Gaussian input, Z-matrix of N, CA and C with variables (Angstrom, degrees):
# hf/3-21g

backbone

0 1
 N
 C     1     B1
 C     2     B2     1     A1
 N     3     B3     2     A2     1     D1
 C     4     B4     3     A3     2     D2
 C     5     B5     4     A4     3     D3
 N     6     B6     5     A5     4     D4
 C     7     B7     6     A6     5     D5
 C     8     B8     7     A7     6     D6
 N     9     B9     8     A8     7     D7
 C    10    B10     9     A9     8     D8
 C    11    B11    10    A10     9     D9
 N    12    B12    11    A11    10    D10
 C    13    B13    12    A12    11    D11
 C    14    B14    13    A13    12    D12
 N    15    B15    14    A14    13    D13
 C    16    B16    15    A15    14    D14
 C    17    B17    16    A16    15    D15
 N    18    B18    17    A17    16    D16
 C    19    B19    18    A18    17    D17
 C    20    B20    19    A19    18    D18
 N    21    B21    20    A20    19    D19
 C    22    B22    21    A21    20    D20
 C    23    B23    22    A22    21    D21
 N    24    B24    23    A23    22    D22
 C    25    B25    24    A24    23    D23
 C    26    B26    25    A25    24    D24
 N    27    B27    26    A26    25    D25
 C    28    B28    27    A27    26    D26
 C    29    B29    28    A28    27    D27
 N    30    B30    29    A29    28    D28
 C    31    B31    30    A30    29    D29
 C    32    B32    31    A31    30    D30
 N    33    B33    32    A32    31    D31
 C    34    B34    33    A33    32    D32
 C    35    B35    34    A34    33    D33
 N    36    B36    35    A35    34    D34
 C    37    B37    36    A36    35    D35
 C    38    B38    37    A37    36    D36
 N    39    B39    38    A38    37    D37
 C    40    B40    39    A39    38    D38
 C    41    B41    40    A40    39    D39
 N    42    B42    41    A41    40    D40
 C    43    B43    42    A42    41    D41
 C    44    B44    43    A43    42    D42
 N    45    B45    44    A44    43    D43
 C    46    B46    45    A45    44    D44
 C    47    B47    46    A46    45    D45
 N    48    B48    47    A47    46    D46
 C    49    B49    48    A48    47    D47
 C    50    B50    49    A49    48    D48
 N    51    B51    50    A50    49    D49
 C    52    B52    51    A51    50    D50
 C    53    B53    52    A52    51    D51
 N    54    B54    53    A53    52    D52
 C    55    B55    54    A54    53    D53
 C    56    B56    55    A55    54    D54
 N    57    B57    56    A56    55    D55
 C    58    B58    57    A57    56    D56
 C    59    B59    58    A58    57    D57
 N    60    B60    59    A59    58    D58
 C    61    B61    60    A60    59    D59
 C    62    B62    61    A61    60    D60
 N    63    B63    62    A62    61    D61
 C    64    B64    63    A63    62    D62
 C    65    B65    64    A64    63    D63
 N    66    B66    65    A65    64    D64
 C    67    B67    66    A66    65    D65
 C    68    B68    67    A67    66    D66
 N    69    B69    68    A68    67    D67
 C    70    B70    69    A69    68    D68
 C    71    B71    70    A70    69    D69
 N    72    B72    71    A71    70    D70
 C    73    B73    72    A72    71    D71
 C    74    B74    73    A73    72    D72
 N    75    B75    74    A74    73    D73
 C    76    B76    75    A75    74    D74
 C    77    B77    76    A76    75    D75
 N    78    B78    77    A77    76    D76
 C    79    B79    78    A78    77    D77
 C    80    B80    79    A79    78    D78
 N    81    B81    80    A80    79    D79
 C    82    B82    81    A81    80    D80
 C    83    B83    82    A82    81    D81
 N    84    B84    83    A83    82    D82
 C    85    B85    84    A84    83    D83
 C    86    B86    85    A85    84    D84
 N    87    B87    86    A86    85    D85
 C    88    B88    87    A87    86    D86
 C    89    B89    88    A88    87    D87
 N    90    B90    89    A89    88    D88
 C    91    B91    90    A90    89    D89
 C    92    B92    91    A91    90    D90
 N    93    B93    92    A92    91    D91
 C    94    B94    93    A93    92    D92
 C    95    B95    94    A94    93    D93
 N    96    B96    95    A95    94    D94
 C    97    B97    96    A96    95    D95
 C    98    B98    97    A97    96    D96
 N    99    B99    98    A98    97    D97
 C   100   B100    99    A99    98    D98
 C   101   B101   100   A100    99    D99
 N   102   B102   101   A101   100   D100
 C   103   B103   102   A102   101   D101
 C   104   B104   103   A103   102   D102
 N   105   B105   104   A104   103   D103
 C   106   B106   105   A105   104   D104
 C   107   B107   106   A106   105   D105
 N   108   B108   107   A107   106   D106
 C   109   B109   108   A108   107   D107
 C   110   B110   109   A109   108   D108
 N   111   B111   110   A110   109   D109
 C   112   B112   111   A111   110   D110
 C   113   B113   112   A112   111   D111
 N   114   B114   113   A113   112   D112
 C   115   B115   114   A114   113   D113
 C   116   B116   115   A115   114   D114
 N   117   B117   116   A116   115   D115
 C   118   B118   117   A117   116   D116
 C   119   B119   118   A118   117   D117
 N   120   B120   119   A119   118   D118
 C   121   B121   120   A120   119   D119
 C   122   B122   121   A121   120   D120
 N   123   B123   122   A122   121   D121
 C   124   B124   123   A123   122   D122
 C   125   B125   124   A124   123   D123
 N   126   B126   125   A125   124   D124
 C   127   B127   126   A126   125   D125
 C   128   B128   127   A127   126   D126
 N   129   B129   128   A128   127   D127
 C   130   B130   129   A129   128   D128
 C   131   B131   130   A130   129   D129
 N   132   B132   131   A131   130   D130
 C   133   B133   132   A132   131   D131
 C   134   B134   133   A133   132   D132
 N   135   B135   134   A134   133   D133
 C   136   B136   135   A135   134   D134
 C   137   B137   136   A136   135   D135
 N   138   B138   137   A137   136   D136
 C   139   B139   138   A138   137   D137
 C   140   B140   139   A139   138   D138
 N   141   B141   140   A140   139   D139
 C   142   B142   141   A141   140   D140
 C   143   B143   142   A142   141   D141
 N   144   B144   143   A143   142   D142
 C   145   B145   144   A144   143   D143
 C   146   B146   145   A145   144   D144
 N   147   B147   146   A146   145   D145
 C   148   B148   147   A147   146   D146
 C   149   B149   148   A148   147   D147
 N   150   B150   149   A149   148   D148
 C   151   B151   150   A150   149   D149
 C   152   B152   151   A151   150   D150
 N   153   B153   152   A152   151   D151
 C   154   B154   153   A153   152   D152
 C   155   B155   154   A154   153   D153
 N   156   B156   155   A155   154   D154
 C   157   B157   156   A156   155   D155
 C   158   B158   157   A157   156   D156
 N   159   B159   158   A158   157   D157
 C   160   B160   159   A159   158   D158
 C   161   B161   160   A160   159   D159
 N   162   B162   161   A161   160   D160
 C   163   B163   162   A162   161   D161
 C   164   B164   163   A163   162   D162
 N   165   B165   164   A164   163   D163
 C   166   B166   165   A165   164   D164
 C   167   B167   166   A166   165   D165
 N   168   B168   167   A167   166   D166
 C   169   B169   168   A168   167   D167
 C   170   B170   169   A169   168   D168
 N   171   B171   170   A170   169   D169
 C   172   B172   171   A171   170   D170
 C   173   B173   172   A172   171   D171
 N   174   B174   173   A173   172   D172
 C   175   B175   174   A174   173   D173
 C   176   B176   175   A175   174   D174
 N   177   B177   176   A176   175   D175
 C   178   B178   177   A177   176   D176
 C   179   B179   178   A178   177   D177
 N   180   B180   179   A179   178   D178
 C   181   B181   180   A180   179   D179
 C   182   B182   181   A181   180   D180
 N   183   B183   182   A182   181   D181
 C   184   B184   183   A183   182   D182
 C   185   B185   184   A184   183   D183
 N   186   B186   185   A185   184   D184
 C   187   B187   186   A186   185   D185
 C   188   B188   187   A187   186   D186
 N   189   B189   188   A188   187   D187
 C   190   B190   189   A189   188   D188
 C   191   B191   190   A190   189   D189
 N   192   B192   191   A191   190   D190
 C   193   B193   192   A192   191   D191
 C   194   B194   193   A193   192   D192
 N   195   B195   194   A194   193   D193
 C   196   B196   195   A195   194   D194
 C   197   B197   196   A196   195   D195
 N   198   B198   197   A197   196   D196
 C   199   B199   198   A198   197   D197
 C   200   B200   199   A199   198   D198
 N   201   B201   200   A200   199   D199
 C   202   B202   201   A201   200   D200
 C   203   B203   202   A202   201   D201
 N   204   B204   203   A203   202   D202
 C   205   B205   204   A204   203   D203
 C   206   B206   205   A205   204   D204
 N   207   B207   206   A206   205   D205
 C   208   B208   207   A207   206   D206
 C   209   B209   208   A208   207   D207
 N   210   B210   209   A209   208   D208
 C   211   B211   210   A210   209   D209
 C   212   B212   211   A211   210   D210
 N   213   B213   212   A212   211   D211
 C   214   B214   213   A213   212   D212
 C   215   B215   214   A214   213   D213
 N   216   B216   215   A215   214   D214
 C   217   B217   216   A216   215   D215
 C   218   B218   217   A217   216   D216
 N   219   B219   218   A218   217   D217
 C   220   B220   219   A219   218   D218
 C   221   B221   220   A220   219   D219
 N   222   B222   221   A221   220   D220
 C   223   B223   222   A222   221   D221
 C   224   B224   223   A223   222   D222
 N   225   B225   224   A224   223   D223
 C   226   B226   225   A225   224   D224
 C   227   B227   226   A226   225   D225
 N   228   B228   227   A227   226   D226
 C   229   B229   228   A228   227   D227
 C   230   B230   229   A229   228   D228
 N   231   B231   230   A230   229   D229
 C   232   B232   231   A231   230   D230
 C   233   B233   232   A232   231   D231
 N   234   B234   233   A233   232   D232
 C   235   B235   234   A234   233   D233
 C   236   B236   235   A235   234   D234
 N   237   B237   236   A236   235   D235
 C   238   B238   237   A237   236   D236
 C   239   B239   238   A238   237   D237
 N   240   B240   239   A239   238   D238
 C   241   B241   240   A240   239   D239
 C   242   B242   241   A241   240   D240
 N   243   B243   242   A242   241   D241
 C   244   B244   243   A243   242   D242
 C   245   B245   244   A244   243   D243
 N   246   B246   245   A245   244   D244
 C   247   B247   246   A246   245   D245
 C   248   B248   247   A247   246   D246
 N   249   B249   248   A248   247   D247
 C   250   B250   249   A249   248   D248
 C   251   B251   250   A250   249   D249

   B1=1.4584
   B2=1.5338
   B3=1.3317
   B4=1.4594
   B5=1.5309
   B6=1.3317
   B7=1.4640
   B8=1.5286
   B9=1.3069
   B10=1.4662
   B11=1.5264
   B12=1.3413
   B13=1.4606
   B14=1.5300
   B15=1.3455
   B16=1.4631
   B17=1.5300
   B18=1.3037
   B19=1.4698
   B20=1.5310
   B21=1.3194
   B22=1.4689
   B23=1.5267
   B24=1.3272
   B25=1.4589
   B26=1.5307
   B27=1.3270
   B28=1.4638
   B29=1.5260
   B30=1.3116
   B31=1.4650
   B32=1.5293
   B33=1.3256
   B34=1.4664
   B35=1.5343
   B36=1.3325
   B37=1.4629
   B38=1.5280
   B39=1.3279
   B40=1.4638
   B41=1.5287
   B42=1.3212
   B43=1.4671
   B44=1.5240
   B45=1.3188
   B46=1.4628
   B47=1.5319
   B48=1.3328
   B49=1.4659
   B50=1.5263
   B51=1.3044
   B52=1.4662
   B53=1.5212
   B54=1.3247
   B55=1.4661
   B56=1.5287
   B57=1.3227
   B58=1.4688
   B59=1.5259
   B60=1.3338
   B61=1.4653
   B62=1.5279
   B63=1.3311
   B64=1.4679
   B65=1.5316
   B66=1.3189
   B67=1.4673
   B68=1.5237
   B69=1.3284
   B70=1.4501
   B71=1.5159
   B72=1.3278
   B73=1.4662
   B74=1.5219
   B75=1.3333
   B76=1.4627
   B77=1.5240
   B78=1.3245
   B79=1.4611
   B80=1.5190
   B81=1.3166
   B82=1.4593
   B83=1.5150
   B84=1.3032
   B85=1.4575
   B86=1.5249
   B87=1.3242
   B88=1.4608
   B89=1.5221
   B90=1.3315
   B91=1.4656
   B92=1.5257
   B93=1.3113
   B94=1.4688
   B95=1.5259
   B96=1.3174
   B97=1.4673
   B98=1.5297
   B99=1.3525
   B100=1.4652
   B101=1.5220
   B102=1.3046
   B103=1.4642
   B104=1.5300
   B105=1.3217
   B106=1.4579
   B107=1.5329
   B108=1.3323
   B109=1.4683
   B110=1.5201
   B111=1.3295
   B112=1.4556
   B113=1.5202
   B114=1.3202
   B115=1.4524
   B116=1.5240
   B117=1.3144
   B118=1.4629
   B119=1.5234
   B120=1.3171
   B121=1.4563
   B122=1.5210
   B123=1.3226
   B124=1.4618
   B125=1.5221
   B126=1.3179
   B127=1.4657
   B128=1.5236
   B129=1.3279
   B130=1.4624
   B131=1.5181
   B132=1.3298
   B133=1.4647
   B134=1.5327
   B135=1.3312
   B136=1.4654
   B137=1.5285
   B138=1.3176
   B139=1.4656
   B140=1.5269
   B141=1.3300
   B142=1.4653
   B143=1.5253
   B144=1.3135
   B145=1.4638
   B146=1.5260
   B147=1.3250
   B148=1.4620
   B149=1.5286
   B150=1.3346
   B151=1.4679
   B152=1.5256
   B153=1.3326
   B154=1.4554
   B155=1.5182
   B156=1.3210
   B157=1.4613
   B158=1.5218
   B159=1.3213
   B160=1.4628
   B161=1.5180
   B162=1.3153
   B163=1.4513
   B164=1.5229
   B165=1.3126
   B166=1.4577
   B167=1.5284
   B168=1.3339
   B169=1.4610
   B170=1.5195
   B171=1.3015
   B172=1.4639
   B173=1.5266
   B174=1.3295
   B175=1.4658
   B176=1.5180
   B177=1.3237
   B178=1.4619
   B179=1.5249
   B180=1.3218
   B181=1.4563
   B182=1.5269
   B183=1.3382
   B184=1.4647
   B185=1.5288
   B186=1.2975
   B187=1.4741
   B188=1.5288
   B189=1.3281
   B190=1.4661
   B191=1.5271
   B192=1.3400
   B193=1.4628
   B194=1.5248
   B195=1.3151
   B196=1.4535
   B197=1.5290
   B198=1.3232
   B199=1.4640
   B200=1.5229
   B201=1.3143
   B202=1.4605
   B203=1.5254
   B204=1.3368
   B205=1.4677
   B206=1.5247
   B207=1.3264
   B208=1.4644
   B209=1.5276
   B210=1.3022
   B211=1.4651
   B212=1.5232
   B213=1.3294
   B214=1.4630
   B215=1.5190
   B216=1.3241
   B217=1.4572
   B218=1.5199
   B219=1.3321
   B220=1.4617
   B221=1.5162
   B222=1.3166
   B223=1.4561
   B224=1.5283
   B225=1.3189
   B226=1.4586
   B227=1.5208
   B228=1.3162
   B229=1.4648
   B230=1.5199
   B231=1.3186
   B232=1.4584
   B233=1.5099
   B234=1.3046
   B235=1.4508
   B236=1.5171
   B237=1.3188
   B238=1.4570
   B239=1.5170
   B240=1.3350
   B241=1.4633
   B242=1.5296
   B243=1.3238
   B244=1.4647
   B245=1.5178
   B246=1.3274
   B247=1.4650
   B248=1.5203
   B249=1.3213
   B250=1.4704
   B251=1.5099
   A1=111.25
   A2=115.88
   A3=120.23
   A4=111.00
   A5=116.51
   A6=120.11
   A7=111.01
   A8=116.56
   A9=120.50
   A10=110.26
   A11=116.50
   A12=120.96
   A13=110.40
   A14=117.17
   A15=119.83
   A16=110.87
   A17=116.97
   A18=120.98
   A19=110.54
   A20=116.30
   A21=121.30
   A22=110.96
   A23=116.36
   A24=121.37
   A25=111.14
   A26=117.29
   A27=120.58
   A28=111.75
   A29=116.65
   A30=120.78
   A31=110.43
   A32=116.14
   A33=121.01
   A34=111.00
   A35=116.86
   A36=120.19
   A37=111.94
   A38=117.14
   A39=120.41
   A40=110.55
   A41=116.75
   A42=120.39
   A43=110.73
   A44=117.08
   A45=121.24
   A46=110.96
   A47=117.12
   A48=120.32
   A49=111.82
   A50=117.30
   A51=120.71
   A52=111.00
   A53=115.69
   A54=121.48
   A55=111.56
   A56=116.88
   A57=122.94
   A58=109.95
   A59=117.88
   A60=119.04
   A61=111.99
   A62=117.12
   A63=119.66
   A64=109.17
   A65=117.18
   A66=120.99
   A67=110.42
   A68=115.73
   A69=121.15
   A70=115.71
   A71=117.60
   A72=120.51
   A73=109.89
   A74=115.87
   A75=120.16
   A76=108.03
   A77=114.91
   A78=121.64
   A79=109.51
   A80=116.19
   A81=121.62
   A82=109.74
   A83=116.21
   A84=121.08
   A85=110.10
   A86=116.35
   A87=121.24
   A88=108.79
   A89=115.57
   A90=123.43
   A91=106.61
   A92=117.60
   A93=121.20
   A94=113.79
   A95=117.88
   A96=120.08
   A97=112.74
   A98=117.36
   A99=120.47
   A100=110.57
   A101=116.44
   A102=122.33
   A103=112.45
   A104=117.61
   A105=121.78
   A106=113.79
   A107=118.09
   A108=121.66
   A109=109.68
   A110=115.35
   A111=121.79
   A112=110.16
   A113=115.17
   A114=122.17
   A115=106.87
   A116=115.92
   A117=121.32
   A118=109.12
   A119=116.26
   A120=121.80
   A121=106.71
   A122=115.54
   A123=121.91
   A124=107.87
   A125=116.45
   A126=122.00
   A127=106.94
   A128=115.89
   A129=120.45
   A130=111.69
   A131=116.93
   A132=120.22
   A133=112.61
   A134=116.30
   A135=120.73
   A136=111.29
   A137=114.78
   A138=122.75
   A139=113.10
   A140=116.85
   A141=121.77
   A142=108.09
   A143=116.29
   A144=120.33
   A145=111.77
   A146=116.58
   A147=121.94
   A148=113.29
   A149=117.18
   A150=121.31
   A151=111.00
   A152=115.40
   A153=121.24
   A154=114.52
   A155=116.54
   A156=119.64
   A157=111.79
   A158=115.40
   A159=122.38
   A160=106.89
   A161=116.39
   A162=121.54
   A163=110.04
   A164=114.77
   A165=121.43
   A166=108.50
   A167=115.42
   A168=120.78
   A169=109.49
   A170=115.35
   A171=121.46
   A172=108.44
   A173=115.34
   A174=122.10
   A175=108.34
   A176=116.22
   A177=121.75
   A178=107.43
   A179=115.45
   A180=121.44
   A181=110.22
   A182=117.28
   A183=119.18
   A184=109.96
   A185=116.88
   A186=121.18
   A187=110.77
   A188=116.29
   A189=121.66
   A190=112.92
   A191=117.54
   A192=121.23
   A193=109.30
   A194=121.03
   A195=130.44
   A196=114.74
   A197=117.70
   A198=119.68
   A199=112.08
   A200=117.31
   A201=122.96
   A202=107.40
   A203=117.75
   A204=120.16
   A205=112.65
   A206=116.29
   A207=119.64
   A208=109.88
   A209=115.56
   A210=122.13
   A211=106.64
   A212=116.28
   A213=120.40
   A214=108.97
   A215=115.75
   A216=122.07
   A217=108.50
   A218=115.87
   A219=118.96
   A220=109.03
   A221=116.29
   A222=122.93
   A223=108.87
   A224=115.82
   A225=121.97
   A226=108.95
   A227=116.25
   A228=120.54
   A229=108.21
   A230=115.63
   A231=119.99
   A232=109.77
   A233=115.56
   A234=120.83
   A235=108.91
   A236=115.73
   A237=121.66
   A238=107.05
   A239=118.14
   A240=119.49
   A241=113.97
   A242=118.20
   A243=120.81
   A244=113.59
   A245=118.43
   A246=119.88
   A247=109.94
   A248=114.09
   A249=118.53
   A250=110.03
   D1=-47.85
   D2=-177.66
   D3=-63.49
   D4=-43.29
   D5=-179.80
   D6=-65.05
   D7=-39.18
   D8=178.31
   D9=-62.87
   D10=-41.94
   D11=179.72
   D12=-65.54
   D13=-45.76
   D14=-178.73
   D15=-63.43
   D16=-38.30
   D17=179.17
   D18=-62.53
   D19=-46.46
   D20=179.54
   D21=-63.50
   D22=-44.05
   D23=-179.30
   D24=-64.34
   D25=-46.55
   D26=-179.88
   D27=-64.08
   D28=-39.33
   D29=178.24
   D30=-60.98
   D31=-43.93
   D32=179.62
   D33=-67.05
   D34=-43.66
   D35=-178.95
   D36=-66.60
   D37=-39.61
   D38=177.77
   D39=-63.77
   D40=-42.75
   D41=178.53
   D42=-61.49
   D43=-42.78
   D44=-179.75
   D45=-66.18
   D46=-43.83
   D47=179.55
   D48=-67.67
   D49=-31.77
   D50=177.52
   D51=-71.50
   D52=-36.39
   D53=-178.81
   D54=-77.60
   D55=-41.20
   D56=-177.25
   D57=-131.16
   D58=72.19
   D59=-177.24
   D60=-71.03
   D61=144.87
   D62=173.14
   D63=-63.53
   D64=153.09
   D65=178.98
   D66=-54.74
   D67=129.80
   D68=174.55
   D69=79.61
   D70=9.84
   D71=-178.03
   D72=-132.29
   D73=133.76
   D74=171.63
   D75=-127.90
   D76=147.72
   D77=-173.92
   D78=-133.22
   D79=142.58
   D80=175.11
   D81=-159.00
   D82=173.36
   D83=178.42
   D84=-86.95
   D85=144.29
   D86=174.00
   D87=-66.11
   D88=-43.29
   D89=-179.93
   D90=-137.84
   D91=126.14
   D92=-176.13
   D93=-57.60
   D94=-18.69
   D95=-178.84
   D96=-90.83
   D97=-1.34
   D98=-177.50
   D99=-129.40
   D100=103.97
   D101=-178.42
   D102=-75.04
   D103=-8.70
   D104=-174.87
   D105=-94.65
   D106=2.32
   D107=175.72
   D108=-128.95
   D109=115.69
   D110=-178.75
   D111=-111.66
   D112=150.11
   D113=172.93
   D114=-112.30
   D115=134.81
   D116=-175.89
   D117=-124.86
   D118=141.62
   D119=172.99
   D120=-121.80
   D121=125.44
   D122=-179.67
   D123=-117.10
   D124=128.89
   D125=175.85
   D126=-95.38
   D127=128.83
   D128=-179.56
   D129=-57.52
   D130=128.53
   D131=-177.27
   D132=-69.33
   D133=151.53
   D134=179.34
   D135=-60.11
   D136=153.62
   D137=176.18
   D138=60.71
   D139=31.59
   D140=174.12
   D141=-130.70
   D142=170.53
   D143=175.79
   D144=-63.64
   D145=-19.92
   D146=-176.17
   D147=-96.32
   D148=2.42
   D149=-178.02
   D150=-53.58
   D151=131.79
   D152=178.56
   D153=83.05
   D154=-5.21
   D155=179.93
   D156=-86.68
   D157=154.84
   D158=174.58
   D159=-120.31
   D160=123.93
   D161=-173.46
   D162=-124.14
   D163=117.82
   D164=-178.58
   D165=-96.79
   D166=136.57
   D167=179.39
   D168=-140.34
   D169=164.79
   D170=178.30
   D171=-127.20
   D172=135.85
   D173=174.24
   D174=-110.42
   D175=128.85
   D176=175.99
   D177=-116.50
   D178=113.80
   D179=-177.84
   D180=-93.00
   D181=135.38
   D182=174.29
   D183=-76.76
   D184=159.49
   D185=178.02
   D186=-64.17
   D187=-17.85
   D188=-179.68
   D189=-91.38
   D190=7.61
   D191=176.29
   D192=-61.09
   D193=137.04
   D194=11.58
   D195=-93.97
   D196=6.43
   D197=179.23
   D198=-68.89
   D199=-26.82
   D200=175.08
   D201=-121.71
   D202=142.62
   D203=-176.37
   D204=-77.37
   D205=159.66
   D206=174.42
   D207=-75.37
   D208=162.26
   D209=173.88
   D210=-100.53
   D211=127.94
   D212=179.71
   D213=-112.47
   D214=129.96
   D215=179.23
   D216=-128.43
   D217=126.06
   D218=175.26
   D219=-78.99
   D220=130.22
   D221=176.49
   D222=-85.52
   D223=-41.08
   D224=177.35
   D225=-73.72
   D226=131.40
   D227=175.51
   D228=-71.71
   D229=132.82
   D230=179.38
   D231=-154.11
   D232=161.04
   D233=177.20
   D234=-93.44
   D235=135.06
   D236=173.54
   D237=-151.03
   D238=134.97
   D239=-176.20
   D240=-64.99
   D241=-19.86
   D242=-176.70
   D243=-108.94
   D244=14.37
   D245=177.83
   D246=-136.64
   D247=158.92
   D248=-179.33
   D249=-113.00

């Protein structure tokens, strides 16, 4: 039941984000056969230290999503005061 719900929810959220992406963010699947791994591209916002940068990240959703959060890993090396 939980996996079925997470699959439906992720499918709907991916469709919405693909149709109406937030400014500076694009989202897609790492592999079209796996709805639980997303690839994200973030463009550094203007007037920040990250302006003009392109930052690639991966989201891995557990089958228990949304009860458990996804794991986000930046692929692009970048400086951030709260990450190593």
